[in-house]
N, C-alpha and C positions, 0 to 999 in steps of 0.2 A: 064585570063579573062573569059574562058569558065566555070570554076568551080563556080565562084561567080554568073554568069548568071544562071546556073542550079539551084543553091540554091535559087536564087531570084524567078524563076518561080515555084519552088517547094513550097516555103513558101507562095507566093502570090496565087497560085492555091488552096492550101489547106485552106488558110484563107478565100478566096471568097466562096469556097464550104461550109465551116463551117458556114459562115454568112448566106448563103441561107438556110442551114439545121436548123438554129436557128428559122427561120420564118416558114419553111415548117413543121417541126416536130409537131405532135399532142400531144405527151407526153411532159409536161413542164420540167421534169427531163432530158430528152434527149436534150431539147433545151439548158439547162444550161451546159450540158457536151459539146455540140458543141460550145457554147460560150467560154468555157475554152480553147478548141482546137483552136479557132480563136485568142484568146489572145496570146497563146503560139507562133503561127506562126507569128503574128504581132510583137512580141518581137524579133523573128528571123530576120525579115526585119529591125528592128531598129539596130540590131547588124551588119548587112551588111552595113547599112548607117554610122556606126561608132558612134552611139548614144547608148552606152552600159548602160548609166544611165537610159534612158527612157525604155530600154528593161528590166532592173531589176525592175524598178518601176512598169511596166506593169505586171510582174510576181508576185511580192510581194503583191502589193495593189489590183489589179483587180482579179487575179487568186487566191491569197491566202486569200483574205478577201471578196471582193464583190461577186464574183461568188460562192464561197463556202457558203457565207451567203444566197444568193438566193436559193441555193440547199437545205440547211437545212430548210429555211422558207417554201419552197414549200412542202417538205416532212413532216414537222411537223404540218402545218396548215391544211392539207388535204382539200384543196380548191375544191369545186364542180365547175369544169370548164364548165360543161354542163349548169349549171344555169347562169354562166357568159355570155355564148354565146347567151342566150335568148335575143331577140330584136335586133339581129345583122342586119337583113334585114331592120329594121326601120331606122337605122343610116347609112346604106350603101350609099345612095346618098351623104350625107355630107362627108363621108370618100372618096368617089370617087372624089368629087370636090377638097378637100384638097390635095389628092394624085396627081391630075392633076396639081395643082398649083406648088407643089414641083417638079414634073417631068419637067414642063416648066422652072423653075428656074435652075435646073440642066443642062438641055440641053442648056439654054442660057449661063450658065457659061462655060460649056465645049466648046461650039462653039466660044466663044469670048476669050478663054484662049490661050495665046501665051507664050511659054517657052522662057525666055531670055537666050541666050547662056552664059552670064556672071553671071548667078544667083549662080552657085556653088562657084565661086570666091568671090562673094559679101558676101555669107553666112559665108565662112570659113576665110575671111580676118581679122575680129576683134579677132578671137580666138588666144591666145598666143600659141606658139609652144612648150614651155618648161613645160607646165602643161597638165594634163589629161583632158579628156572631162568633167568628173564630176566636177573637180575643176574649170574649166573655166565656167561651168554653174553656180556654186555657186558664183564665183566672180561677174558675171553679175547680178544674181538674188538678192544678198544681198547688192549690192551697188547702181546700177542704177535703179533697179526696186524694191527696198526694200519697198517703200510705197504701191505699188500695191500688193506685197506679203502679207503685214500686212493687207491690206484691204480685200483681199480674205480670210484670216484667220478669220477676224471678221464676214464676211458674212457666212462662214461655222459654226462659233460658234452660231450665231443667228439662223441659220437653224436647228442646233442640239437642241438648247433650245426650239424652236418652235415645233419640232417633239416630244420632250418629253412632252411638255405641252398639245399638242393635243391628245396624246395617253394615258395620265395619267388619270386614273379613280379612284375616291374615293368611297369606299364601306362603307356604314353606319355600317354594322355588323362586321367590321374588327377592332381589337384593335390596336391602334397606340401609339407610344412612345410620352410622354409629359414631356419635360425636367423640366418645372416649377413645375409640380406636383411631380416629383421624388425628386427634390431638396427641396421641402417643407415637405417631409415626416419626421416624428419624430419617435423615438423608440416606443412611445405609439401607434402611428398609425400602425407601422409595426408588433408589437408583442402584444399578448393578453394571459394572464395567465388564465388557466382553470383547475379546480380541477376535474379530471376524476375519476368517481367512479369505483373501481376495479370490473372487470367482465362485465361492461356495455359499456365502451368506449365513443366515441363521440356521443352525442345525435343528432337526426335529427333536433331539433329546433336550434342547433348551427351551422348547416351546412352552412346556407346562410352567416353568419358572418365570418366563417372561409374562405369561398371562396372569400369574399370581401377583 
């Protein structure tokens, strides 16, 4: 029992410290790196709880995709954070009010939270003992909660399409593919026979037609 407790305090302490450094760090690249460290330690806590599937999902999805995507976006866009911080004092009272409301809700939740002694037995009782944690999660997710799973997938699909539509910009000077025009082309439209005079080559007067 001593070794799991030591690992728990190690993972929990590093996770909390990394989460604080994500907010405190002035460099956004350092914040993303601390965020990755917090995800890794949170996955270690999931392993201690016996939820190895959630631990691997946290590593593969959040660390392998989301955090790395944030890092590349921050490094490639070269955002001027000094310009973004302008007007911070103007919105500070609103932020203080919203933060105070969140703090009050957290204190109210922590003060009224009572841990049920039988909560661990209640959570683990429906899980079959002859299957792994991942298989048991799949049996519940794709049977009892399959409609909620499909609904969440539709919400994510609509969000993805909306993000693409909002970020798509059509430029007038960019040539695009037109399937109907391509299918309507004939050999006469695609080729033109020209008699080139030896030693002269293509005349400047024919250049516009050749480009067309």
